[in-house]
NUKOL-920535 format. One record per residue: residue number from 1; residue in three letters; x, y, z of N, C-alpha, C in turn. Coordinates in nm, 2 decimals. Example, Ala and Ser with C-alpha at 12.3 -4.5 7.8 and 13.67 -1.06 7.14 Angstrom:
[1 "Ala" [1.32 -0.57 0.78] [1.23 -0.45 0.78] [1.32 -0.33 0.78]]
[2 "Ser" [1.28 -0.22 0.71] [1.37 -0.11 0.71] [1.29 0.00 0.79]]
END
This chain:
[1 "Met" [1.34 2.82 -0.85] [1.42 2.85 -0.74] [1.37 2.81 -0.61]]
[2 "Lys" [1.23 2.80 -0.59] [1.18 2.76 -0.47] [1.23 2.62 -0.42]]
[3 "Phe" [1.24 2.53 -0.52] [1.29 2.39 -0.49] [1.43 2.40 -0.44]]
[4 "Arg" [1.51 2.48 -0.50] [1.65 2.49 -0.46] [1.66 2.54 -0.31]]
[5 "His" [1.58 2.63 -0.27] [1.58 2.67 -0.13] [1.55 2.55 -0.04]]
[6 "Leu" [1.45 2.47 -0.07] [1.42 2.36 0.01] [1.53 2.25 0.01]]
[7 "Leu" [1.58 2.23 -0.11] [1.69 2.13 -0.13] [1.81 2.17 -0.05]]
[8 "Ile" [1.85 2.29 -0.06] [1.97 2.34 0.02] [1.94 2.33 0.17]]
[9 "Thr" [1.82 2.37 0.21] [1.78 2.36 0.35] [1.79 2.21 0.39]]
[10 "Ala" [1.73 2.12 0.32] [1.73 1.98 0.35] [1.87 1.92 0.36]]
[11 "Val" [1.94 1.95 0.26] [2.07 1.88 0.24] [2.18 1.96 0.32]]
[12 "Gly" [2.18 2.09 0.31] [2.29 2.16 0.38] [2.27 2.20 0.52]]
[13 "Phe" [2.15 2.24 0.55] [2.12 2.29 0.69] [2.02 2.22 0.77]]
[14 "Gly" [1.94 2.13 0.71] [1.85 2.05 0.78] [1.71 2.11 0.78]]
[15 "Cys" [1.61 2.02 0.75] [1.47 2.07 0.76] [1.43 2.07 0.90]]
[16 "Ala" [1.34 2.17 0.94] [1.29 2.17 1.07] [1.20 2.05 1.09]]
[17 "Gly" [1.22 1.97 1.20] [1.15 1.85 1.22] [1.00 1.88 1.25]]
[18 "Ala" [0.92 1.79 1.20] [0.78 1.80 1.24] [0.76 1.76 1.38]]
[19 "Thr" [0.67 1.82 1.45] [0.65 1.79 1.59] [0.51 1.74 1.62]]
[20 "Ser" [0.50 1.66 1.72] [0.37 1.61 1.76] [0.37 1.60 1.91]]
[21 "Asp" [0.25 1.61 1.97] [0.24 1.59 2.12] [0.21 1.45 2.15]]
[22 "Asp" [0.30 1.38 2.21] [0.29 1.24 2.24] [0.24 1.21 2.38]]
[23 "Ser" [0.20 1.31 2.45] [0.17 1.30 2.59] [0.05 1.21 2.62]]
[24 "Asp" [-0.04 1.20 2.53] [-0.16 1.12 2.55] [-0.15 0.99 2.47]]
[25 "Arg" [-0.05 0.97 2.40] [-0.03 0.85 2.31] [0.03 0.74 2.40]]
[26 "Pro" [-0.03 0.62 2.40] [0.03 0.51 2.47] [0.16 0.46 2.41]]
[27 "Glu" [0.26 0.42 2.48] [0.38 0.36 2.43] [0.35 0.22 2.39]]
[28 "Lys" [0.43 0.17 2.29] [0.41 0.03 2.24] [0.45 -0.06 2.36]]
[29 "Gly" [0.36 -0.15 2.39] [0.39 -0.24 2.50] [0.31 -0.21 2.62]]
[30 "Glu" [0.25 -0.08 2.63] [0.17 -0.05 2.74] [0.03 -0.10 2.71]]
[31 "His" [-0.01 -0.19 2.80] [-0.15 -0.25 2.78] [-0.23 -0.23 2.90]]
[32 "Asn" [-0.36 -0.20 2.88] [-0.45 -0.19 2.98] [-0.49 -0.34 3.02]]
[33 "Ser" [-0.45 -0.38 3.14] [-0.46 -0.52 3.17] [-0.60 -0.58 3.18]]
[34 "Ser" [-0.70 -0.49 3.19] [-0.84 -0.54 3.19] [-0.90 -0.54 3.05]]
[35 "Ala" [-0.83 -0.48 2.95] [-0.89 -0.47 2.82] [-0.86 -0.60 2.74]]
[36 "Gly" [-0.96 -0.65 2.67] [-0.95 -0.77 2.59] [-0.94 -0.90 2.66]]
[37 "Asn" [-0.98 -0.90 2.79] [-0.97 -1.02 2.87] [-1.11 -1.07 2.90]]
[38 "Asp" [-1.21 -1.05 2.80] [-1.34 -1.10 2.83] [-1.37 -1.23 2.77]]
[39 "Ala" [-1.28 -1.30 2.72] [-1.30 -1.43 2.66] [-1.32 -1.53 2.77]]
[40 "Asp" [-1.42 -1.62 2.75] [-1.45 -1.72 2.86] [-1.35 -1.83 2.86]]
[41 "Thr" [-1.32 -1.88 2.97] [-1.23 -2.00 2.98] [-1.30 -2.10 3.08]]
[42 "Asp" [-1.31 -2.22 3.04] [-1.37 -2.33 3.11] [-1.27 -2.39 3.20]]
[43 "Thr" [-1.28 -2.38 3.33] [-1.19 -2.44 3.42] [-1.24 -2.57 3.48]]
[44 "Asp" [-1.35 -2.62 3.43] [-1.42 -2.74 3.48] [-1.33 -2.86 3.43]]
[45 "Thr" [-1.29 -2.93 3.53] [-1.20 -3.05 3.50] [-1.28 -3.18 3.52]]
[46 "Asp" [-1.41 -3.17 3.53] [-1.49 -3.30 3.55] [-1.46 -3.40 3.44]]
[47 "Thr" [-1.45 -3.52 3.48] [-1.44 -3.63 3.38] [-1.56 -3.71 3.38]]
[48 "Asp" [-1.67 -3.68 3.46] [-1.79 -3.76 3.45] [-1.87 -3.71 3.33]]
[49 "Ser" [-1.99 -3.78 3.31] [-2.06 -3.76 3.19] [-2.17 -3.65 3.21]]
[50 "Asp" [-2.18 -3.58 3.33] [-2.29 -3.48 3.34] [-2.25 -3.36 3.26]]
[51 "Thr" [-2.35 -3.28 3.22] [-2.33 -3.17 3.14] [-2.35 -3.04 3.22]]
[52 "Asp" [-2.26 -2.95 3.20] [-2.27 -2.82 3.27] [-2.40 -2.75 3.22]]
[53 "Thr" [-2.47 -2.69 3.32] [-2.60 -2.63 3.29] [-2.59 -2.48 3.29]]
[54 "Asp" [-2.47 -2.43 3.32] [-2.46 -2.28 3.32] [-2.45 -2.23 3.18]]
[55 "Thr" [-2.49 -2.11 3.16] [-2.48 -2.05 3.02] [-2.41 -1.92 3.03]]
[56 "Asp" [-2.34 -1.89 2.93] [-2.27 -1.76 2.92] [-2.37 -1.65 2.89]]
[57 "Thr" [-2.36 -1.54 2.97] [-2.45 -1.43 2.95] [-2.38 -1.32 2.88]]
[58 "Asp" [-2.25 -1.32 2.88] [-2.18 -1.21 2.81] [-2.15 -1.25 2.67]]
[59 "Thr" [-2.14 -1.15 2.59] [-2.11 -1.17 2.45] [-1.96 -1.12 2.42]]
[60 "Asp" [-1.89 -1.21 2.35] [-1.75 -1.17 2.32] [-1.75 -1.08 2.20]]
[61 "Ser" [-1.68 -0.97 2.22] [-1.67 -0.88 2.11] [-1.53 -0.88 2.04]]
[62 "Asp" [-1.45 -0.97 2.09] [-1.31 -0.98 2.04] [-1.29 -1.11 1.96]]
[63 "Ser" [-1.39 -1.14 1.88] [-1.37 -1.27 1.80] [-1.32 -1.24 1.66]]
[64 "Asp" [-1.27 -1.12 1.64] [-1.21 -1.09 1.51] [-1.09 -1.18 1.48]]
[65 "Thr" [-1.08 -1.24 1.37] [-0.97 -1.32 1.33] [-0.85 -1.25 1.27]]
[66 "Asp" [-0.86 -1.12 1.28] [-0.75 -1.03 1.22] [-0.73 -1.05 1.07]]
[67 "Thr" [-0.84 -1.08 1.00] [-0.82 -1.09 0.86] [-0.87 -0.96 0.79]]
[68 "Asp" [-0.95 -0.88 0.86] [-0.99 -0.75 0.80] [-0.91 -0.64 0.87]]
[69 "Thr" [-0.92 -0.52 0.82] [-0.84 -0.41 0.88] [-0.94 -0.29 0.90]]
[70 "Asp" [-1.07 -0.32 0.90] [-1.16 -0.21 0.93] [-1.16 -0.18 1.08]]
[71 "Ala" [-1.16 -0.06 1.11] [-1.16 -0.02 1.25] [-1.27 0.07 1.28]]
[72 "Asp" [-1.33 0.06 1.40] [-1.43 0.15 1.45] [-1.38 0.29 1.50]]
[73 "Thr" [-1.25 0.29 1.53] [-1.19 0.41 1.58] [-1.05 0.43 1.50]]
[74 "Pro" [-1.00 0.55 1.50] [-0.87 0.57 1.44] [-0.76 0.48 1.51]]
[75 "Glu" [-0.67 0.43 1.43] [-0.57 0.34 1.49] [-0.43 0.41 1.47]]
[76 "Asp" [-0.35 0.40 1.57] [-0.21 0.46 1.58] [-0.11 0.35 1.54]]
[77 "Phe" [-0.01 0.39 1.46] [0.10 0.30 1.42] [0.23 0.38 1.45]]
[78 "Val" [0.33 0.31 1.51] [0.45 0.38 1.54] [0.56 0.29 1.49]]
[79 "Gly" [0.67 0.35 1.42] [0.77 0.26 1.37] [0.89 0.34 1.32]]
[80 "Thr" [0.95 0.28 1.22] [1.08 0.33 1.16] [1.06 0.39 1.02]]
[81 "Leu" [1.14 0.49 0.99] [1.15 0.54 0.85] [1.30 0.53 0.82]]
[82 "Glu" [1.33 0.45 0.73] [1.47 0.43 0.69] [1.49 0.49 0.55]]
[83 "Ala" [1.56 0.60 0.54] [1.58 0.67 0.41] [1.73 0.67 0.38]]
[84 "His" [1.75 0.67 0.24] [1.89 0.68 0.19] [1.88 0.79 0.08]]
[85 "Gly" [1.97 0.88 0.09] [1.97 0.99 0.00] [2.09 1.00 -0.09]]
[86 "Phe" [2.07 1.04 -0.21] [2.18 1.06 -0.31] [2.17 1.21 -0.36]]
[87 "Tyr" [2.27 1.29 -0.33] [2.27 1.43 -0.37] [2.37 1.46 -0.47]]
[88 "Asn" [2.34 1.54 -0.57] [2.43 1.58 -0.67] [2.39 1.73 -0.71]]
[89 "Gly" [2.49 1.82 -0.69] [2.46 1.96 -0.72] [2.57 2.05 -0.68]]
[90 "Thr" [2.54 2.17 -0.64] [2.63 2.28 -0.60] [2.73 2.23 -0.50]]
[91 "Tyr" [2.69 2.15 -0.41] [2.78 2.11 -0.30] [2.85 1.98 -0.32]]
[92 "Gly" [2.85 1.94 -0.45] [2.92 1.81 -0.49] [2.83 1.70 -0.50]]
[93 "Ser" [2.88 1.58 -0.49] [2.80 1.46 -0.49] [2.83 1.37 -0.37]]
[94 "Tyr" [2.73 1.33 -0.31] [2.74 1.23 -0.20] [2.61 1.16 -0.17]]
[95 "Asp" [2.62 1.05 -0.09] [2.50 0.98 -0.05] [2.51 0.97 0.10]]
[96 "Phe" [2.39 0.95 0.16] [2.38 0.94 0.31] [2.27 0.85 0.35]]
[97 "Asp" [2.28 0.79 0.47] [2.18 0.72 0.53] [2.11 0.82 0.63]]
[98 "Cys" [1.98 0.80 0.64] [1.90 0.89 0.73] [1.79 0.80 0.80]]
[99 "Pro" [1.83 0.73 0.91] [1.74 0.65 0.99] [1.65 0.74 1.08]]
[100 "Gly" [1.53 0.70 1.10] [1.44 0.78 1.18] [1.32 0.71 1.23]]
[101 "Thr" [1.22 0.79 1.26] [1.09 0.73 1.32] [0.97 0.79 1.24]]
[102 "Ile" [0.86 0.72 1.26] [0.74 0.77 1.19] [0.62 0.73 1.28]]
[103 "Glu" [0.52 0.82 1.29] [0.40 0.79 1.36] [0.28 0.82 1.26]]
[104 "Leu" [0.19 0.72 1.25] [0.08 0.73 1.16] [-0.05 0.71 1.23]]
[105 "Val" [-0.16 0.77 1.18] [-0.29 0.75 1.23] [-0.37 0.71 1.11]]
[106 "Ile" [-0.44 0.60 1.11] [-0.53 0.56 1.00] [-0.67 0.58 1.06]]
[107 "Asp" [-0.75 0.67 1.00] [-0.88 0.70 1.05] [-0.98 0.60 1.00]]
[108 "Val" [-1.10 0.61 1.05] [-1.21 0.51 1.01] [-1.24 0.51 0.86]]
[109 "Asp" [-1.22 0.63 0.80] [-1.25 0.64 0.66] [-1.13 0.61 0.57]]
[110 "Gly" [-1.02 0.57 0.63] [-0.90 0.53 0.55] [-0.80 0.64 0.53]]
[111 "Thr" [-0.83 0.76 0.59] [-0.73 0.87 0.58] [-0.61 0.85 0.66]]
[112 "Ile" [-0.49 0.87 0.61] [-0.37 0.85 0.68] [-0.31 0.98 0.70]]
[113 "Thr" [-0.27 1.01 0.83] [-0.20 1.13 0.87] [-0.09 1.10 0.96]]
[114 "Gly" [0.01 1.18 0.97] [0.12 1.16 1.07] [0.24 1.24 1.05]]
[115 "Thr" [0.35 1.21 1.12] [0.47 1.28 1.11] [0.59 1.18 1.11]]
[116 "Gly" [0.70 1.22 1.05] [0.82 1.14 1.05] [0.94 1.23 1.04]]
[117 "Ser" [1.05 1.17 1.08] [1.18 1.24 1.07] [1.29 1.14 1.06]]
[118 "Cys" [1.40 1.19 1.01] [1.52 1.11 1.01] [1.64 1.20 1.02]]
[119 "Asp" [1.75 1.15 1.07] [1.87 1.23 1.10] [2.00 1.16 1.04]]
[120 "Thr" [2.09 1.24 0.99] [2.22 1.20 0.95] [2.32 1.26 1.05]]
[121 "Asp" [2.44 1.24 1.03] [2.54 1.30 1.12] [2.55 1.46 1.10]]
[122 "Glu" [2.50 1.50 0.99] [2.51 1.64 0.95] [2.38 1.72 0.96]]
[123 "Phe" [2.27 1.66 0.94] [2.14 1.73 0.94] [2.02 1.63 0.96]]
[124 "Gly" [1.91 1.69 0.98] [1.79 1.61 1.00] [1.68 1.66 0.90]]
[125 "Met" [1.59 1.57 0.87] [1.47 1.61 0.78] [1.34 1.57 0.85]]
[126 "Gly" [1.25 1.66 0.85] [1.12 1.63 0.91] [1.01 1.62 0.80]]
[127 "Phe" [0.91 1.53 0.82] [0.81 1.51 0.72] [0.67 1.51 0.78]]
[128 "Arg" [0.58 1.57 0.71] [0.44 1.55 0.74] [0.39 1.44 0.65]]
[129 "Val" [0.30 1.35 0.69] [0.25 1.24 0.62] [0.10 1.26 0.59]]
[130 "Glu" [0.07 1.24 0.46] [-0.07 1.24 0.41] [-0.09 1.12 0.32]]
[131 "Gly" [-0.20 1.05 0.34] [-0.22 0.93 0.25] [-0.36 0.88 0.26]]
[132 "Arg" [-0.37 0.76 0.21] [-0.50 0.69 0.20] [-0.49 0.54 0.20]]
[133 "Gln" [-0.57 0.47 0.28] [-0.58 0.33 0.27] [-0.70 0.30 0.17]]
[134 "His" [-0.67 0.20 0.08] [-0.77 0.17 -0.02] [-0.84 0.04 0.02]]
[135 "Gly" [-0.95 0.00 -0.05] [-1.03 -0.11 -0.02] [-0.95 -0.24 -0.02]]
[136 "Asp" [-0.85 -0.26 -0.09] [-0.77 -0.38 -0.10] [-0.66 -0.38 0.01]]
[137 "Asn" [-0.66 -0.28 0.10] [-0.56 -0.26 0.21] [-0.43 -0.21 0.15]]
[138 "Ser" [-0.42 -0.17 0.03] [-0.30 -0.10 -0.02] [-0.31 0.04 0.04]]
[139 "Ile" [-0.19 0.10 0.05] [-0.18 0.24 0.09] [-0.10 0.32 0.00]]
[140 "Thr" [-0.13 0.45 -0.02] [-0.06 0.54 -0.10] [-0.05 0.67 -0.02]]
[141 "Gly" [0.05 0.75 -0.04] [0.06 0.88 0.02] [0.18 0.96 -0.01]]
[142 "Leu" [0.20 1.06 0.07] [0.32 1.15 0.05] [0.39 1.17 0.18]]
[143 "Leu" [0.52 1.17 0.17] [0.61 1.23 0.27] [0.63 1.38 0.23]]
[144 "Ile" [0.59 1.47 0.31] [0.59 1.61 0.27] [0.69 1.69 0.35]]
[145 "Ala" [0.80 1.74 0.29] [0.90 1.83 0.35] [0.87 1.97 0.31]]
[146 "Glu" [0.86 2.06 0.41] [0.84 2.20 0.39] [0.94 2.28 0.46]]
[147 "Ser" [0.98 2.39 0.39] [1.08 2.48 0.45] [1.07 2.62 0.38]]
[148 "Gly" [1.06 2.72 0.45] [1.06 2.86 0.39] [0.95 2.87 0.29]]
[149 "Gly" [0.84 2.81 0.31] [0.72 2.82 0.22] [0.73 2.72 0.10]]
[150 "Asp" [0.84 2.65 0.08] [0.86 2.56 -0.03] [0.82 2.42 0.02]]
[151 "Arg" [0.77 2.34 -0.07] [0.72 2.20 -0.04] [0.78 2.10 -0.14]]
[152 "Val" [0.83 1.99 -0.09] [0.87 1.88 -0.17] [0.80 1.75 -0.13]]
[153 "Asp" [0.73 1.69 -0.22] [0.65 1.57 -0.19] [0.72 1.44 -0.24]]
[154 "Thr" [0.74 1.34 -0.15] [0.79 1.22 -0.19] [0.69 1.11 -0.18]]
[155 "Pro" [0.64 1.05 -0.29] [0.53 0.96 -0.28] [0.58 0.82 -0.22]]
[156 "Phe" [0.48 0.76 -0.15] [0.51 0.62 -0.10] [0.39 0.53 -0.13]]
[157 "Glu" [0.41 0.40 -0.14] [0.31 0.30 -0.15] [0.34 0.18 -0.07]]
[158 "Gly" [0.24 0.11 -0.03] [0.26 -0.01 0.05] [0.14 -0.08 0.08]]
[159 "Thr" [0.14 -0.15 0.20] [0.03 -0.24 0.24] [0.00 -0.21 0.39]]
[160 "Arg" [-0.13 -0.22 0.42] [-0.17 -0.21 0.56] [-0.22 -0.35 0.60]]
[161 "Arg" [-0.16 -0.41 0.70] [-0.21 -0.54 0.75] [-0.28 -0.50 0.89]]
[162 "Pro" [-0.34 -0.60 0.95] [-0.41 -0.56 1.08] [-0.33 -0.50 1.18]]
[163 "Arg" [-0.20 -0.54 1.19] [-0.12 -0.48 1.30] [0.01 -0.42 1.25]]
[164 "Leu" [0.02 -0.40 1.11] [0.15 -0.36 1.06] [0.12 -0.28 0.93]]
[165 "Val" [0.20 -0.17 0.91] [0.20 -0.09 0.79] [0.34 -0.09 0.73]]
[166 "Thr" [0.35 -0.13 0.61] [0.48 -0.13 0.54] [0.47 -0.05 0.41]]
[167 "Ala" [0.57 0.03 0.37] [0.56 0.10 0.25] [0.71 0.13 0.21]]
[168 "Ser" [0.72 0.17 0.08] [0.85 0.21 0.03] [0.83 0.34 -0.06]]
[169 "Phe" [0.95 0.41 -0.08] [0.95 0.53 -0.16] [1.08 0.54 -0.23]]
[170 "Asp" [1.07 0.60 -0.35] [1.19 0.62 -0.43] [1.16 0.73 -0.53]]
[171 "Lys" [1.21 0.85 -0.50] [1.18 0.97 -0.58] [1.31 1.05 -0.60]]
[172 "Thr" [1.33 1.10 -0.72] [1.44 1.19 -0.74] [1.38 1.33 -0.76]]
[173 "His" [1.42 1.42 -0.68] [1.37 1.56 -0.69] [1.48 1.64 -0.76]]
[174 "Thr" [1.45 1.72 -0.86] [1.55 1.80 -0.93] [1.50 1.94 -0.95]]
[175 "Asp" [1.59 2.03 -0.96] [1.56 2.17 -0.99] [1.69 2.25 -1.01]]
[176 "Ala" [1.70 2.32 -1.12] [1.82 2.41 -1.15] [1.95 2.34 -1.13]]
[177 "Gly" [1.97 2.22 -1.18] [2.10 2.16 -1.17] [2.12 2.08 -1.03]]
[178 "Glu" [2.03 2.09 -0.94] [2.04 2.02 -0.81] [1.95 1.89 -0.82]]
[179 "Ser" [2.00 1.78 -0.76] [1.91 1.67 -0.76] [1.93 1.60 -0.62]]
[180 "Leu" [1.82 1.55 -0.57] [1.82 1.47 -0.45] [1.73 1.36 -0.46]]
[181 "Arg" [1.78 1.24 -0.46] [1.70 1.11 -0.47] [1.68 1.06 -0.32]]
[182 "Leu" [1.56 1.04 -0.28] [1.53 0.98 -0.16] [1.46 0.85 -0.18]]
[183 "Arg" [1.52 0.75 -0.12] [1.48 0.61 -0.13] [1.47 0.55 0.00]]
[184 "Gly" [1.37 0.47 0.03] [1.36 0.40 0.16] [1.24 0.33 0.19]]
[185 "Ala" [1.22 0.30 0.32] [1.11 0.21 0.36] [1.05 0.27 0.49]]
[186 "Ile" [0.92 0.23 0.51] [0.85 0.26 0.63] [0.80 0.13 0.69]]
[187 "Arg" [0.81 0.12 0.82] [0.76 0.00 0.89] [0.70 0.05 1.02]]
[188 "Ala" [0.57 0.03 1.04] [0.51 0.08 1.16] [0.41 -0.02 1.22]]
[189 "Asp" [0.42 -0.05 1.35] [0.34 -0.14 1.42] [0.22 -0.07 1.49]]
[190 "Leu" [0.11 -0.14 1.50] [-0.01 -0.09 1.57] [0.02 -0.07 1.71]]
[191 "Val" [-0.02 0.04 1.77] [0.00 0.07 1.91] [-0.12 0.01 1.98]]
[192 "Asp" [-0.09 -0.08 2.07] [-0.20 -0.15 2.15] [-0.24 -0.06 2.26]]
END
């Protein structure tokens, strides 16, 4: 019965959305104009054969070719969560699109945390995100919906690239003659 309560809440009345404080999080596209500009540029346009004798004394720390995804600090990703649901049960049968947003943090040790939500014309669903980045840059985790003490987990899997996280999910939840299939995709870009 506990699943039925959550399913009815999610489908009929809407899950309470997960909240997060975004006041300290930079928006995508907001860049610190002095960050990352320590690469040397040679503006010498001499065409003679003398050699410049000056030497660089700074060391560039931004020589990463973006082939690895190891980070010294947690990295924030923001993007979209596109879900499609198929419901069959007490309230009939119908399907619905549920577009929304997702925010992820991938910690130095590969732990993934975050929140996501999606909305239909009738209701909204909120999710907590828990997961893991593995050594081969694959990711696995759960979209967790909770309501009234009940919990429904929808597993996802995907890939983490240096500046992009993509994942998909497809799970049918059933209980006492009720079924809800959630299928969809996650796409989140690194926040600079």
